[in-house]
C-alpha positions in Angstrom: -47.9 -31.8 -33.6 -44.2 -31.4 -32.7 -41.8 -32.0 -35.6 -38.9 -34.4 -34.9 -35.4 -33.0 -35.2 -33.5 -34.8 -38.1 -30.3 -34.9 -36.0 -32.1 -36.9 -33.3 -33.4 -39.3 -36.0 -29.9 -39.9 -37.3 -28.4 -40.4 -33.9 -31.2 -42.9 -33.0 -30.5 -44.8 -36.2 -26.8 -45.0 -35.4 -27.7 -46.2 -31.8 -29.8 -49.0 -33.3 -27.0 -50.0 -35.6 -24.5 -50.0 -32.7 -26.9 -52.2 -30.7 -27.3 -54.6 -33.6 -23.5 -54.9 -33.9 -23.0 -55.4 -30.2 -25.8 -58.0 -30.1 -24.0 -60.0 -32.8 -21.1 -60.5 -30.4 -21.7 -63.2 -27.8 -20.5 -62.7 -24.2 -17.1 -64.2 -23.4 -16.7 -66.2 -20.2 -13.2 -66.0 -18.9 -11.9 -69.2 -17.3 -8.7 -69.2 -15.3 -6.8 -72.5 -14.8 -4.1 -72.7 -12.2 -1.9 -75.9 -12.6 0.4 -76.7 -9.7 3.1 -78.1 -12.1 3.8 -78.7 -15.8 4.3 -82.5 -15.9 3.2 -84.7 -18.7 -0.1 -85.6 -17.1 -1.0 -81.9 -16.7 0.1 -81.2 -20.3 -2.3 -83.9 -21.4 -5.1 -82.2 -19.3 -4.3 -78.8 -20.8 -4.6 -80.3 -24.3 -8.0 -81.6 -23.4 -9.1 -78.3 -21.9 -8.0 -76.4 -25.0 -9.6 -79.0 -27.3 -12.9 -78.7 -25.4 -12.9 -74.9 -25.3 -12.8 -74.9 -29.2 -16.4 -76.1 -29.1 -17.5 -73.2 -26.9 -16.9 -69.9 -28.7 -18.7 -68.0 -25.9 -15.8 -68.8 -23.5 -12.0 -68.4 -23.4 -9.5 -70.0 -21.1 -6.1 -68.9 -19.7 -3.9 -71.6 -18.2 -1.0 -70.8 -15.8 1.5 -73.3 -14.3 3.0 -72.7 -10.8 6.0 -75.1 -11.5 5.6 -76.7 -8.0 5.9 -73.3 -6.3 3.3 -72.3 -3.7 4.3 -68.6 -4.1 3.8 -68.7 -7.8 0.5 -70.4 -7.6 -0.7 -67.9 -5.0 0.4 -65.1 -7.4 -1.4 -66.8 -10.3 -4.7 -67.1 -8.4 -4.4 -63.5 -7.3 -4.0 -62.5 -10.9 -7.3 -64.3 -11.8 -9.0 -62.5 -8.8 -7.6 -59.1 -9.8 -8.6 -59.4 -13.4 -12.1 -60.6 -12.4 -12.1 -63.9 -14.2 -15.6 -65.5 -14.2 -14.4 -68.8 -12.7 -11.2 -70.3 -11.4 -10.1 -73.9 -11.8 -7.2 -74.9 -9.5 -5.0 -77.9 -8.6 -3.5 -76.9 -5.3 0.2 -77.5 -5.0 0.0 -78.0 -1.2 -3.2 -77.9 0.7 -2.0 -75.9 3.7 -0.3 -73.2 1.6 -2.9 -72.8 -1.1 -6.1 -73.0 1.0 -6.1 -69.3 2.1 -5.9 -67.9 -1.4 -8.6 -70.4 -2.7 -10.8 -69.2 0.2 -10.1 -65.6 -0.7 -11.3 -66.2 -4.3 -14.4 -68.1 -3.2 -15.3 -65.5 -0.6 -15.0 -62.7 -3.2 -17.8 -64.3 -5.2 -15.8 -66.1 -7.9 -16.8 -69.8 -8.3 -13.9 -72.2 -7.7 -13.4 -75.7 -9.0 -10.8 -77.8 -7.3 -9.4 -80.7 -9.2 -6.8 -83.5 -8.7 -5.8 -82.3 -5.3 -7.9 -81.1 -2.3 -7.7 -78.2 0.1 -8.4 -77.8 3.8 -12.1 -77.1 4.3 -15.0 -76.7 1.8 -14.4 -73.2 0.4 -15.0 -74.2 -3.2 -17.9 -74.6 -5.6 -17.1 -78.1 -7.0 -14.4 -80.8 -6.9 -13.3 -83.1 -9.6 -10.5 -85.7 -9.3 -9.4 -89.2 -9.8 -10.0 -91.9 -7.2 -6.4 -92.0 -5.9 -7.3 -94.5 -3.2 -8.8 -96.8 -5.9 -5.7 -96.4 -8.0 -3.5 -97.4 -5.1 -5.8 -100.5 -4.5 -5.5 -101.5 -8.2 -1.7 -101.1 -8.0 -1.5 -103.5 -5.1 -3.7 -106.0 -6.8 -1.5 -105.8 -10.0 1.7 -106.1 -7.9 0.3 -109.4 -6.5 -0.4 -110.5 -10.1 3.2 -109.8 -11.1 5.0 -111.4 -8.2 2.6 -114.4 -7.8 3.8 -114.8 -4.2 5.0 -112.8 -1.3 7.2 -109.9 -2.3 9.3 -107.1 -0.9 8.2 -103.7 -2.1 9.8 -100.3 -2.3 7.3 -97.4 -2.4 8.3 -94.0 -3.8 5.7 -91.5 -2.8 4.9 -88.1 -4.1 5.2 -84.9 -2.1 4.7 -85.4 1.6 2.0 -82.7 1.8 0.2 -83.7 -1.4 -3.2 -85.3 -1.0 -2.9 -87.7 -4.0 0.3 -89.1 -2.5 -1.5 -89.8 0.8 -4.5 -91.4 -1.0 -2.4 -93.5 -3.3 -0.4 -94.8 -0.3 -3.5 -95.6 1.7 -5.1 -97.4 -1.2 -2.0 -99.4 -1.8 -1.9 -100.4 1.9 -5.5 -101.4 1.7 -4.7 -103.7 -1.3 -1.7 -105.3 0.5 -3.8 -105.9 3.7 -6.0 -108.4 1.8 -3.1 -110.8 2.1 -0.1 -110.7 4.3 2.4 -112.0 1.8 3.6 -108.6 0.6 5.5 -106.0 2.6 6.7 -102.5 2.0 10.3 -102.8 3.1 11.3 -99.2 2.3 9.7 -95.9 1.2 10.6 -92.3 0.5 9.3 -89.1 -1.1 10.3 -88.4 -4.6 8.5 -85.0 -4.8 7.0 -86.1 -8.2 10.2 -85.4 -10.1 13.0 -87.5 -11.7 16.1 -86.2 -9.8 14.7 -86.6 -6.3 13.1 -90.0 -7.2 16.4 -91.3 -8.6 18.2 -90.2 -5.5 15.6 -91.9 -3.2 15.5 -95.1 -5.3 19.3 -95.3 -5.2 19.3 -95.1 -1.4 16.5 -97.6 -1.0 18.0 -100.1 -3.5 21.3 -99.8 -1.6 19.4 -100.9 1.5 17.1 -103.4 -0.1 18.8 -104.8 -3.3 16.6 -107.8 -3.1 13.3 -105.8 -3.5 10.9 -107.5 -5.9 8.8 -104.5 -6.9 9.0 -100.8 -6.9 5.7 -98.8 -6.7 6.0 -95.2 -7.7 3.2 -92.7 -7.4 3.7 -91.3 -10.9 5.5 -92.5 -14.1 8.4 -90.0 -13.9 9.4 -91.4 -10.5 8.8 -95.0 -11.8 11.2 -94.3 -14.8 13.8 -92.8 -12.5 13.6 -95.8 -10.2 13.8 -98.3 -13.1 16.8 -96.7 -14.7 18.5 -96.5 -11.2 17.9 -100.2 -10.6 19.3 -101.1 -14.0 22.4 -99.1 -13.4 22.8 -101.3 -10.3 22.2 -104.4 -12.4 18.9 -105.0 -10.6 15.6 -105.9 -12.3 12.7 -105.5 -10.0 9.2 -105.0 -11.3 8.3 -101.3 -11.6 4.8 -99.9 -11.8 3.8 -96.2 -12.0 0.7 -94.1 -12.1 -0.7 -91.5 -14.7 -0.3 -93.3 -18.0 0.5 -90.1 -19.9 1.0 -91.2 -23.5 4.5 -89.6 -24.1 5.8 -90.7 -20.7 4.1 -93.6 -18.9 2.6 -95.5 -21.8 5.8 -95.1 -24.0 7.9 -96.3 -21.0 5.7 -99.4 -20.8 5.9 -100.0 -24.6 9.7 -99.6 -24.4 9.8 -102.0 -21.4 11.3 -99.4 -19.1 8.6 -100.0 -16.6 6.2 -102.9 -16.4 2.9 -101.2 -16.0 1.2 -97.9 -15.3 -2.3 -97.0 -14.1 -4.4 -94.4 -15.9 -5.0 -91.4 -13.7 -7.9 -89.8 -15.7 -7.5 -86.2 -16.7 -10.9 -85.5 -18.2 -10.1 -81.8 -18.9 -13.2 -81.6 -21.0 -15.3 -82.3 -18.0 -13.7 -79.4 -16.1 -14.7 -77.0 -18.9 -18.2 -78.4 -19.1 -18.7 -78.2 -15.3 -17.3 -74.6 -15.3 -19.8 -73.6 -18.0 -22.7 -75.3 -16.2 -21.8 -73.2 -13.1 -21.6 -70.0 -15.1 -24.9 -70.7 -16.8 -26.6 -71.7 -13.5 -27.3 -75.2 -14.8 -27.3 -78.4 -12.6 -23.8 -79.8 -12.0 -22.0 -82.4 -9.8 -20.6 -80.8 -6.7 -18.2 -83.7 -6.2 -17.1 -85.9 -9.0 -14.6 -88.8 -8.5 -13.4 -90.3 -11.8 -13.2 -94.1 -11.5 -9.8 -95.8 -12.1 -9.2 -97.9 -15.2 -7.3 -101.1 -15.8 -3.5 -101.3 -15.9 -1.6 -100.4 -19.0 1.1 -103.0 -19.8 2.7 -104.6 -22.9 -0.6 -106.1 -23.9 -2.3 -102.7 -24.6 0.4 -100.1 -24.6 1.0 -100.0 -28.3 -2.7 -99.8 -29.0 -3.1 -96.9 -26.6 -0.2 -95.1 -28.2 -1.7 -95.5 -31.7 -5.0 -94.2 -30.3 -3.3 -91.3 -28.8 -1.5 -90.5 -32.0 -4.8 -90.8 -33.9 -6.4 -88.4 -31.4 -3.5 -85.9 -31.9 -4.0 -86.0 -35.6 -7.8 -85.4 -35.2 -7.1 -82.7 -32.7 -4.7 -81.0 -35.2 -7.4 -81.3 -37.9 -10.0 -79.8 -35.6 -7.6 -76.9 -34.8 -7.1 -76.3 -38.5 -10.8 -76.4 -39.1 -11.4 -74.1 -36.2 -8.8 -71.7 -37.5 -10.6 -71.7 -40.9 -14.0 -71.2 -39.3 -12.6 -68.3 -37.2 -11.0 -66.8 -40.3 -14.4 -67.1 -42.1 -16.2 -65.5 -39.2 -13.6 -62.7 -39.0 -14.3 -62.0 -42.7 -18.0 -62.3 -42.1 -17.7 -59.9 -39.1 -15.6 -57.5 -41.2 -18.2 -57.6 -44.0 -21.0 -57.2 -41.5 -19.3 -54.2 -39.9 -18.7 -52.8 -43.4 -22.3 -53.3 -44.3 -23.5 -51.6 -41.2 -21.0 -48.8 -41.8 -22.3 -48.3 -45.3 -25.9 -48.2 -44.0 -24.8 -45.7 -41.4 -23.0 -43.5 -44.0 -26.1 -43.7 -46.3 -28.3 -42.7 -43.3 -25.9 -39.8 -42.6 -25.9 -38.7 -46.2 -29.7 -39.0 -46.4 -30.0 -36.9 -43.2 -27.5 -34.4 -44.5 -29.4 -34.2 -47.8 -32.6 -33.7 -45.9 -31.1 -30.9 -43.9 -29.8 -29.3 -47.1 -33.3 -29.5 -48.7 -34.9 -28.3 -45.5 -32.5 -25.4 -45.3 -33.1 -24.6 -49.0 -36.9 -24.7 -48.5 -36.7 -22.5 -45.4 -34.5 -20.1 -47.2 -36.8 -20.0 -50.2 -39.8 -19.5 -47.9 -38.0 -16.8 -46.0 -36.9 -15.1 -49.3 -40.5 -15.1 -50.5 -41.6 -13.5 -47.2 -38.9 -10.9 -47.6 -40.0 -10.2 -51.2 -43.6 -9.7 -50.1 -42.5 -7.4 -47.3 -40.2 -5.5 -49.7 -43.1 -5.2 -52.1 -45.4 -3.9 -49.3 -42.7 -1.4 -48.3 -42.3 -0.2 -51.9 -46.1 0.3 -52.1 -46.1 2.2 -48.8 -43.1 4.2 -50.0 -44.9 5.0 -53.3 -48.0 6.0 -51.3 -45.9 8.1 -49.0 -44.2 9.8 -51.9 -47.6 10.4 -53.5 -48.9 11.9 -50.3 -45.8 14.1 -49.9 -46.2 15.2 -53.5 -49.8 16.1 -52.9 -48.9 17.8 -49.7 -46.2 19.8 -51.5 -48.6 20.7 -54.3 -51.2 21.7 -51.7 -48.6 23.8 -49.9 -47.5 25.4 -53.1 -51.1 26.1 -54.0 -51.7 27.7 -50.6 -48.5 29.7 -50.9 -49.4 30.7 -54.4 -52.9 31.7 -53.2 -51.4 33.8 -50.3 -48.9 35.3 -52.7 -51.6 36.2 -55.2 -53.9 37.6 -52.5 -51.0 39.5 -51.0 -50.3 41.1 -54.4 -54.0 41.9 -54.7 -54.2 43.4 -51.2 -51.1 45.5 -51.5 -52.5 47.5 -54.4 -55.7 48.7 -52.5 -53.7 49.3 -49.3 -51.3 51.4 -51.3 -54.3 53.3 -52.7 -55.8 53.7 -49.2 -52.6 54.7 -47.5 -52.0 57.7 -49.8 -55.3 59.5 -49.0 -54.9 58.8 -45.3 -51.5 60.4 -45.4 -52.9 63.4 -47.1 -55.8 63.8 -44.6 -53.4 63.4 -41.7 -51.6 66.5 -43.0 -54.8 68.6 -42.9 -54.9 71.5 -40.4 -58.6 71.6 -39.6 -58.7 68.2 -37.9 -59.5 67.8 -34.3 -57.1 66.0 -32.0 -59.4 63.1 -31.8 -59.5 62.8 -35.6 -55.8 63.1 -35.9 -55.3 60.3 -33.4 -57.7 58.0 -35.3 -56.1 58.8 -38.6 -52.7 58.1 -37.2 -53.9 54.7 -35.9 -55.4 53.9 -39.3 -52.2 55.0 -41.1 -50.1 52.9 -38.7 -52.2 49.8 -39.3 -52.1 50.3 -43.0 -48.3 50.3 -42.7 -48.5 47.1 -40.6 -50.6 45.4 -43.2 -48.3 46.5 -46.0 -45.4 45.2 -43.9 -47.1 41.8 -43.4 -48.0 41.6 -47.0 -44.4 42.4 -47.9 -43.2 39.7 -45.5 -45.5 37.1 -47.2 -44.1 38.1 -50.5 -40.5 38.1 -49.1 -41.1 34.6 -47.7 -42.3 33.4 -51.1 -39.1 34.8 -52.6 -37.1 33.1 -49.9 -38.8 29.8 -50.7 -37.9 30.2 -54.3 -34.3 31.1 -53.5 -34.6 34.7 -54.7 -34.1 36.4 -51.3 -31.4 36.2 -48.8 -32.2 36.4 -45.1 -30.3 39.2 -43.2 -31.2 39.2 -39.5 -30.7 42.5 -37.6 -31.1 43.9 -34.1 -34.1 46.1 -33.3 -35.4 48.1 -30.3 -37.9 45.7 -28.9 -39.1 48.3 -26.3 -40.0 50.8 -29.0 -41.7 48.2 -31.2 -43.7 47.0 -28.2 -44.9 50.5 -27.3 -45.9 51.1 -30.9 -47.9 47.9 -31.0 -49.6 48.7 -27.7 -50.6 52.2 -29.0 -52.4 50.5 -31.9 -54.7 48.6 -29.5 -55.1 51.3 -26.8 -58.3 52.9 -28.4 -59.9 49.5 -28.7 -59.0 48.7 -25.1 -60.6 51.9 -23.9 -63.7 51.1 -25.8 -64.0 47.8 -24.0 -63.0 49.3 -20.7 -59.7 47.3 -20.7 -56.7 48.7 -18.9 -53.7 48.1 -21.2 -50.2 48.4 -19.8 -46.8 47.6 -21.3 -43.8 47.0 -19.1 -40.4 46.8 -20.7 -37.6 47.1 -18.2 -37.7 50.4 -16.4 -39.9 52.0 -19.0 -43.6 51.9 -18.5 -46.3 53.0 -20.9 -50.0 53.6 -20.1 
């Protein structure tokens, strides 16, 4: 069975810890909100969006205001596309100008929710907005309630290319058409802001000072028209739309305008719809928010108190959310620290295991080396013993040869002396003389060999120095050949020695 590498085990443990840490963090949905302007109504909607997002920790929202600029809103939506937001919520400043960039976002695969104002075409995922036509209709009915009889009306509309301005105008005309006792004697575009509306109201009141009622498409324009009329000493009824607490409702409570109509913001519904789209849950593709009743002196104070109470509760929720987030940050930090401690302990355990494993392997290796050393020592002792025995045997042999040589030299010496005396006799035949010379010569050879053995023994014992010298090899060769010539003739062998130019037979 293959043994697991401890390094791989440690890395796997760290990977599991990293997975656990990553799983503890929920996915963040990024929601981009593009507001066409930054008026009071949109500020109220932004508060509702931010309040709702507090209950959805898995999502975050970024709100950008175009400040009534088409170019800036196009740049804002491009920013959301470039940074790959999960969904875009937009209130188009002008339909003709903003439709292409909305279509670009929609075609790129980013869901788009259009609210408040429409675009040209259907390049969006969902639409949410107030019933502007219904608000215009209610405004006409309330105007009839104020005037009680036929009246001359001045209408200050929003921006000319804005879809809410068109719808509020058409709804107002529908309400007036129910009876023919009320007429719009003058109208102009206030572009949703105070300065332009004050200028338009001044011009229209200069032409129609006897106007009974001013209908403005939002509270800012209604306040501008009311203050312009009072500066002229005129006191027509003034009604607006939006009912933002700090603007429209306060203006009603202060008797600056006579009434306003709540244009529902419902920012929380936008957030919920966006999350339903991202989670692939059922949602309303088109949602029109129904208009509510008019806000006048009978209910303005109550609505302001309710708004103030809502602000306080929202502030408390924010504080609680901050505390919860702080708690979770501490909890996350402690969790990370806990995982880090576990990881460190695992690393230490792995390191300790590696040290122990290395120690065990070293000890095992050392044991093997000791055994090998012991075996080598035994082999060395055996080799030394064999060498000693070999030397002893060699010495014994040398001693034996030396002793034998000593023993042989004495008889050879005794034999050589008689042979030499016989060789000197005069009564020997040539044949006998030759044989005796051969015998004498071989005796000398034996004596020389014995002396060489004895000299080698002396050399081994360090008692003899070696002195090489040159000899006549030809002469020595002929002498050796003569020693074997008689034996060669006996066996019918032809013996011939060739040494250079000298030949011997």
